C-alpha positions, 0 to 999 in steps of 0.5 A, spaced: 552 574 349 559 574 345 562 579 349 560 576 355 564 570 353 570 574 351 571 578 358 570 571 362 575 568 358 580 574 359 578 574 366 580 566 367 586 567 363 588 572 368 586 568 374 590 562 371 596 567 370 596 569 377 595 563 380 601 560 376 606 566 378 604 565 385 606 557 385 612 559 382 614 564 387 612 560 393 616 554 389 622 558 388 622 561 395 621 555 398 615 556 402 612 551 406 606 548 402 609 546 396 616 543 399 617 535 399 617 532 406 624 532 409 628 529 415 633 533 419 641 531 420 647 534 423 654 534 422 660 538 425 665 541 422 672 545 424 670 550 419 664 552 414 667 558 411 663 561 406 657 556 407 650 560 408 643 558 411 639 556 405 645 553 402 644 547 397 645 539 400 647 535 394 648 527 393 651 525 387 650 532 384 643 532 385 640 537 390 637 533 396 636 538 401 638 545 404 642 547 410 637 549 415 642 553 420 649 553 422 651 554 430 657 554 434 658 549 439 661 553 445 664 547 448 668 544 442 668 550 438 666 546 432 660 549 427 654 544 427 650 544 421 643 542 421 640 540 414 633 538 412 633 532 407 628 530 402 624 524 405 626 519 400 634 520 401 637 514 406 644 515 408 648 510 411 651 511 418 658 512 415 656 517 410 661 523 409 659 530 409 664 535 406 663 542 404 665 544 397 665 550 392 661 550 386 666 552 381 672 556 382 669 562 386 662 559 387 657 558 393 659 553 398 654 547 399 654 540 403 656 534 399 654 528 401 657 521 400 654 515 401 657 510 406 657 502 406 654 501 412 647 497 413 645 502 419 641 508 416 641 515 419 634 517 422 632 524 424 636 528 429 642 523 428 649 526 426 654 525 420 660 523 424 665 523 418 666 530 415 671 534 411 671 542 412 671 547 407 678 549 404 680 556 404 683 558 398 687 564 402 690 559 407 693 555 401 696 561 397 698 564 404 701 557 406 704 556 399 707 563 399 710 563 406 712 556 407 713 554 399 721 556 399 723 552 405 725 545 404 
């Protein structure tokens, strides 16, 4: 009888461990059932160099969403970034979306800065105020080739 309870305990421990691993794997992978409710918003940029689908979206340094997709608008040649944001986040109509770099050569992410308007964006709306990514290569090239001219 004693052996039965030890084997049962070990079995339950193994099952609990596998359930924990499954939960962590789905949570880290961003798989559906454990994701918070989200809403979508889009922003247009002249350059999204280095930004990738699945990239972070931050507000005040806190992750509030992720980049769902990046597509090129064939009419304006702008990059349209579709983002999914946590349902609890409310953005004002005059909020600003900018593409930033984490650290010196880190990944690119979208930084949201809240506005002061009383109008709140809704699902499918567009953030009008945007700041595109800055290319370090372009800055260095401009400094080297145009820096000596006065």
